[in-house]
C-alpha positions in Angstrom: 131.1 81.8 160.1 134.4 80.9 158.5 135.2 81.3 154.8 134.6 77.6 154.1 131.0 77.8 155.3 130.3 80.8 153.3 131.7 79.3 150.1 129.6 76.3 150.6 126.4 78.3 151.0 127.3 80.5 148.1 127.9 77.2 145.9 124.8 75.7 147.0 122.7 78.8 146.2 124.1 79.0 142.9 123.5 75.4 142.0 119.8 75.8 143.1 119.5 78.8 141.2 121.1 77.3 138.1 118.7 74.3 138.4 115.7 76.5 138.6 116.7 78.6 135.6 117.4 75.4 133.6 113.8 74.1 134.3 112.3 77.3 133.5 113.9 77.6 130.1 110.9 75.9 128.3 108.9 79.1 128.7 111.6 81.0 126.8 111.5 78.7 123.9 107.7 79.0 123.5 106.9 81.5 120.8 103.9 83.9 121.2 104.0 86.3 118.2 101.1 88.6 119.2 102.5 91.6 117.1 103.0 89.7 113.8 100.5 89.6 111.1 99.4 85.9 110.3 99.2 85.7 106.5 96.6 82.8 106.8 94.2 84.8 108.8 94.5 88.1 106.7 93.0 88.9 103.5 89.7 87.6 104.5 87.7 90.8 103.5 87.8 93.9 101.5 88.7 95.7 104.9 91.8 93.5 105.3 93.0 94.6 101.8 92.1 98.2 102.6 94.2 97.8 106.0 97.3 96.3 104.1 97.1 99.3 101.3 96.9 101.8 104.2 100.0 100.4 105.8 102.0 100.5 102.6 100.8 104.2 102.1 101.6 104.9 105.7 105.3 103.9 104.9 105.1 106.3 101.9 104.1 109.1 104.1 106.6 108.3 106.8 109.4 108.4 104.2 108.2 111.7 102.7 107.9 113.2 106.2 111.4 112.2 107.0 112.9 113.5 103.9 114.3 110.1 102.8 111.9 109.7 100.0 114.4 110.8 97.6 117.0 108.2 98.4 120.6 108.1 97.0 119.8 109.2 93.3 118.8 112.6 94.8 121.8 113.4 96.6 124.6 111.8 94.7 126.3 114.0 92.2 128.6 116.9 91.7 126.4 119.4 93.5 127.8 118.8 96.9 125.0 119.8 99.4 126.7 119.7 102.7 129.5 121.8 104.2 132.6 119.8 105.3 132.2 121.3 108.9 128.4 120.4 109.2 126.7 117.7 110.9 125.9 115.7 107.7 129.1 114.1 107.0 127.4 110.9 106.2 125.3 112.6 103.6 128.5 114.4 102.2 130.0 110.9 101.7 127.0 109.9 99.6 127.4 113.1 97.7 131.0 112.5 96.8 130.6 108.7 96.0 133.0 108.1 99.0 130.9 106.0 101.4 132.5 104.7 104.6 131.4 101.5 106.3 129.9 103.0 109.2 127.7 105.6 107.3 124.4 105.7 109.2 122.7 107.6 106.2 123.2 104.5 104.1 121.3 102.3 106.5 118.4 104.6 106.8 118.0 105.2 103.0 118.2 101.6 102.1 116.1 100.5 105.1 113.2 102.9 104.2 113.4 101.9 100.6 113.1 98.2 101.4 110.4 98.5 104.1 108.2 99.8 101.5 109.0 97.1 99.1 108.3 94.6 101.8 104.8 96.0 102.3 104.1 96.0 98.6 105.3 92.4 98.3 103.1 91.4 101.1 99.9 92.7 99.0 101.2 91.4 95.8 101.8 87.9 97.2 98.5 87.7 99.2 95.7 90.1 98.0 94.6 87.9 95.2 93.1 85.3 97.6 90.7 87.9 99.2 87.3 86.4 99.0 84.0 88.4 98.0 86.1 90.8 95.8 85.9 91.2 92.0 89.0 90.6 90.0 89.0 94.1 89.2 89.1 95.3 92.8 91.9 92.8 93.6 93.8 93.9 90.5 93.4 97.6 91.7 95.0 96.8 95.0 97.8 94.7 93.6 98.5 97.4 90.8 99.1 100.0 93.4 101.4 97.7 95.2 103.3 97.0 91.9 103.5 100.7 91.3 105.0 101.6 94.7 107.4 98.7 94.7 108.7 99.7 91.1 109.3 103.4 92.4 111.5 102.1 95.2 113.4 99.5 93.2 114.3 101.6 90.3 117.3 103.6 90.9 
């Protein structure tokens, strides 16, 4: 085969593959959110409210286990807790109030804080419409969410 024939075969194959790919794009645009919590179908029972509260408390436990519960307010100050030669330069930056743009500790500390706030807001916004619960039971769940949201947003 000469080079012109090989080029023609390659070009034809590429065009066929491109046409097949363009036709199959429709499946890529169809969403199937299996792992997402549908708000409309949730909070239909006391068990759903308990599940949401357990999810929020799970985030509290994860933060405590990972030692990021304290957040910035516990590490910032004049009691520098890291040695300059240690592997915690990001934490040292927080200690000295001199944080660089690429500090990974900042991302984790703020991310953990706002994951808990998001879980609390989900309960606050939706738990009130749980059927077959007394107002006192709804208020108890919502009150817990308000408490944990307040602990994470007050710096």
